N, C-alpha and C positions, 0 to 999 in steps of 0.2 A: 595563287600568281605566286607567294614567295616560296613555298615548297616546290613549285615547277620549274620558279627557276634556282634555287641549289640542285635540284636533278641534273638542270640541262645544265651549269656550270661544272658540276661536275665527270661528267660525260663526256665534258668537250675538254679539262683542263687536264686533269685527269685520264683519258683515254688517248690521249693526244699530246705528248708533252714536246714534243718537237717543232723546228722552226716556226720561231716567231713572226709574227707578220712584220714583215719589213715596208709597209708603207703607210703605219701612222704614223700622224705628225699632230702630237701633242700641244694640248696650248703650255705659255708656261707655268701656269699653276688654274686647279683650280679652286671653287669656293664648293667645299662638299655640307651638305645640309642635314642632316641625320632624323630622320621626322618621328618628332616624341608627341606630336597629338594633344591638345593646337599650338607648339612652337615646335621651335628649328635647334639641334646645336650646330652651330659651324665652325667649321677649317677650313682652313685653303691645303694641296695635295696638290706635288707636280709627280709627274708619273717620267722619269727620267734616260739613257742608254750610254753603260759603260761599256767601248767592246759589240760582242751581241748581247748583255746581258742586263736588264731591266731591271731598277732600284725604283723609287719610290719617296722622298720627302713631306715629312709632314711639324707643319711651322703654325707656333703658339709662340709669341710675343716673342723673342730674341732668338726663344729652344727652335733649332733644327733633329725634328728625330728620324732618322733612315730605319729604309728597313729596307733588305735587300734581298729576301724571299719573292720576287712580283715575277709573273707568269702573262701572259701577252701572246692568246691567239683568235686569229681570226675577229671575233667581234667580241670576243670576254675576255677583263680582267679579275685573278687573282691576283692579291696579295698577305700574304701572313704576315701577323703585327706582332715582328722580330719576339722577343722575351714574352710575348701572351699571347695564351691558346686563341686566340681571335684572330678572323678574317674577314677580309671586305672584299667583295664576290658581285661582280658588274654584270653589265651588256656595253657594248660600246655605238653607243647611236650615230643612224649615220649624219650626223650634225657634232658628232663630235660629243657630246652630251654623258652621263655614263646615270646610268638607272641599276641598283644594285638594291644590295640587305652586307649588315654588317653583322656575324655572325661571334659569338663566343662559346669555343666549340664542350665549353663543358656543363654547362647550362644546356638545360631541358628546354626549345623550346626561347631560345633568347635572338633574338632575329627583330634586327631594326634598319624598314627601309630607306636607304638615302637617294636621293638626285645630286648630281652637279653637272656644274656650268661650270664658264669662263668667269674666273677673277676678277672684279671690274677694283680689289685695289682695298675695300671694306669686308668685315665679317655681317654687320647687321647694316639695313637701312636708316638713313638719318634722312628725318623729314621735316627737323626744327633747327634751328643751330644753336649749338648751344648756351647754356641758359644760366650753368656751373657749374662748379668746375668742382670736381671730386679728390685729386688731389691730395695729400694727408694719412694721418694714421688715423684709424676709424677701435671704438670695442664694439664689435655687434657681439651679437646675444641673438642664435641660432635656436628655433624649435621647431619637435614636431610632435604634435597633440601634450603629452605631461612632461616628455624631457625636454634641457635645451641643454644648450652650452654655450660658452664663452667664447671667443675669438677678438684676432686682430686683422680689421682688413689694410693694405700698404697697396697705393692706387698713385700713377704719375698718370697726367692728362695731358694734351698737348692739341691744340684744337678736339674734333669731333671722336679723336682715337684717345684710349685707354687702356691701359696694363695695370699688371701688379697681382696678388695676390688673396687668399685671406689664408692666416693661420693659428691651429689650433691648440690644443696641447699635445696632439695625438699624431699632429703632421696638417702638413698645409698642402690645397686644394692645388696648387702646381703653376705653372703660368698659366694665368690670366690674358684676353686679349679682346677687345670688341670696343663699342662706339656708345659715342653720349649724343641723344637724341635730346634736346630741351634741357629736363631738367630732368632727364631720366637716362641709365647706363644700362646697359647688355654689355655681358661677354661673356664666355665659352674656353672652353679648349678638350682637346684628346689625344690621347696616349699612346692609342694601341688599345686599347682595352675601357677606361672609362673615359665618359665623354662628360664635358658637368658646363650647363645654367645658370648662372648667374641675373634676374633682372633685378632695379633697386631704380627706386627717384629719389629727390630730392625732396621733403616738405619747406614751408615758409620761417622753420624756422630751424631748421642746418639743420635736423638730424634726416634719417633716411631708415627707411624700408623698402625690404621687396625680396626678393623668391629664388632658392635654390630648389636645381632640377638636375637630378646624378639618371643619369641614362632615360626610359619612358616609364618607367612607372614614379621611383622614390625623390618627394615633394618636402621640402624643409621652406619656413619662411624667416625671415630674417628682420633685422632691427639697428640703429649703428648710431651711433654721435662724436664725434671730434675727437680727439682727445689720445696724449702726445704724453701718459705716464701711465697708461696701465700696463701690467705684466702680466702671462698664463702664468697659469702656474711650474713652479722649477720642475723642470723635467726630470733630475736627476732625485730627485722627492716623491712618485711616484710612487714607486717602486725600491724590493730592499729583501733578504731574507726575514722565514717567515722562523717565527719563534722555536729552537733547538737547533738549526739551521746552522753553523759557520761555512762553508762551501759548499760548492757545485758539487752533482753527483751526476754523468749520464753515461748512456750507453747503443750507442743509435748506429743502423745501418751508412753506412758512404755512398757513392752514386752505384759500387762497381756491389755492393750488400755484403763490403766487408763489415763487424765490428769497429765502430773507434771511440774510445771512450776518450771524459778529461783528463783520466788517469796518465795514461797513454806518457809515455819516456818523448816522445817528440815535441810537447806541451811542456813539463817539466822546468823549471827551475827559469822561463818563461814569462815575458809577459803575458795575456792571452786576452784576444776579447771574444765573446759570444755574441753573434747574430743573430737575432727569432727575427724570421724572416718570411716572407715568401713568393711564388715567382707571378702572381699573381696583383701584386702589391705595389701600387706605382711610386710612393712615399720610399720602398725597400728596394723599385728599382732606381731612385734615387742615392740611396746608401751605398748601397753595391758598387755601383758605377765609382764613388769617390773610395770604399774602401778599396775595390779591385787597382785604384794607379797605385795608392796611398801603400799598397802595404807589397808591392812589386818593388818598389822604393827605401822600405823601414824596415822586410821579412830580414833584412841581415845586419840587425840591430838587437833580435834578439825576444820580435815578437811573434807571435799568430797570430791566428781566424780564423776559428771555427764558425761557420755559416746554418743553422738548425733551421732545412725548410719546415713550411708548414703551408701545404700544398692540396688544390683541392679536390683532388680524391687519393683514397684509403691505398691506389694500387699499386705495389709497388713498382709495376716498368712503365706506367707514366711520370710520376713522377719525380723518379729518377731520369728519363726523358726531358724532361719543365725544366730541371734541375742544372742538368750537363747544356741543356741550349742558352739556357742564362747564364753558367760560368764561359763558353763561350764568345755570347753575346757583346757580355759588357765588362770581358775579359778581367776577369773575378781569377785570379788563380789560388785562391784558399782553398783551405777544406770544405766539404762540405756537407755534411751529413741531412740521411729523412728522417724525420723527428716526429712527422704524423700528419691530420685533416689542418686543416683551416680553419680553427674555432680556438677560439679564449679558454673558451669550456674547459678540450682537452691539450690546449698548451697548456695550459696547470699542471695541466691532473699530471702529462707528462714533466714537468718539472715544481718538483713540489718542493721542493728548495726557495722557492719565490711568492713571496706573499698573493698574485695572484699573475698573468699575462695578461695587460692590458692594452697593448696597443703592437700592431707589428708594423716600422719595425723598431725592438726595443736592441741593447747594444748595453751588453755585463761587459766591465772593463774588471781583469784579472790580474794581482801583483803577481812575482814572483815565485812566494810562495803557496800560493792556491788560493789565498783570499779575494775573498769579491769586494770590491772597495767604491766603486761605481757601480750604477744602473741608467743609463739613459733613457728613457721612454718617449716612443715616435721619432720624428721625425725632419724637421721643417727645409730643405731645401737649398739649390741654388736657386729658384725662384722665389724668394723671398729679401735676397741678393746682399745686402750689409750685418745678416740676422742669420745668416748660412756663415759668412765669411768669418762672423766672432764664433763661431761653435769653431769649426776648424781651426782656429786659435786656439778656442777650449782644448778640445782633444788634442793637440801637439801639447800642448801642454801637462795634462795629463797625464801622455806617456811619456812623455821624456821625464816627468816627476816618477812613472812606474820604474823606467827603468835605471836611474837613480842607485834605487831602494837595493842597500845588499841585502 
C-alpha cells in the first residue's frame, strides 16, 4: 500500500503541478501521528496559504518551523521538508483528515506511515490528573546494548503540559513538547527529518526511568535523578590537534566545483571559523542558522566562516544541491565546501590534523596567524534556553579576543 500511495502521489504531484485546488479549507492545526508501532510520534502541523502559494508550519514548544515548498492538488498533498532531503506525502480524505507517508529520500525504503486529524491542543492523551512535577534539572544516563552516555534533562511542567529537552556532550534533542498523565510524561519533536519520542515515569523515590525512540527502529532506555550541579564534559576539551600538527590544512571544492584552500588569500590575517556540518543534521541546522545571521553582522570586522559539508551521498551534484538549498533556506552567506560523506570516520581521514571527528557540528576557531585556538564539539542550540544564550556570549567573547590580537 505504501508503494502504491507513493506512485499515486508522484503521478499526481509531478505530472500536474498547476492550478492547486481552491476549494480546500484545512483546520487551524493538524495533530500528525507518525506510526512507529506500537508507538506513534505526534506533532502539530498547519497548512496555510499566502496569495496563491501554500506553506506549512510545524510546531515544537515555542519553535515554529516554516516549509515553503508545498503543493496541493485535488486530494493530494506534498511537503518538501526544507533543508532536509525528506518529504511528507498525503492523501486528503473527504473528512479533511490526512493519510500518507513520511520519506527520507536519501535512505532506501525509509517510509513511515502517518495520519493527521484536527488538533485538540495536546499531543498525548491525559488519562490521569498529573501526580508529579517533572520541572527541574536532571542528570540522565541513556543506554543501548553495552553503550551509555550522560545527558542533562531540563523540563518545565505547567499542569499537564511539559516542555524541555535533553542535552548531551554532542548536542541537544531540540524542542520537546508533550503531556503528563499520572506519574508519566510523554514528549516528542519533529524537525522535518528527525522524529523523537521520549517516555518517562517517576518512581516513588523521585528518580525517573524511561525510553527514547528515534524514528521507526532506534531505541534506548534512560534513567535520571534530579541534579542541579552535574555538568557535561567541557565542549572545548574533546577535540585537539594531533601531535605533529600546529595548523589545520585542507583543500575542497566549493558548491560550484572550484577548489578552495584555507591558505587562500581571502582567509589570510583574519579570524576564521571552520564548521564541520551536514545538511542532514538537526543540530547543524541550528548552528548554521545562528552563524548565518552572526556572519552578516560581523563579516566586516575581519572574520570568515568556512562550512565543511559532509553529506549523505558522495555524488557531487547531489551534495552541491543540498548545500545550495541549505545556504538559501538558512540565509547562510559564508563559504561552503564539499568535504566528503557523512561519516565520522571518513571526516577524520579528511582532516588528519584533528585527533578525530566526534560530532557534527564541530566549530574550529583559528586566529589571524592561522593557529587553531579553540575547538567546540557539538552544539546545544536554542531549545536549551539559557545554556544556548551563555554559549552565544562565550562565542562572542572568544571572537572579540581573537580579533584584538596583533
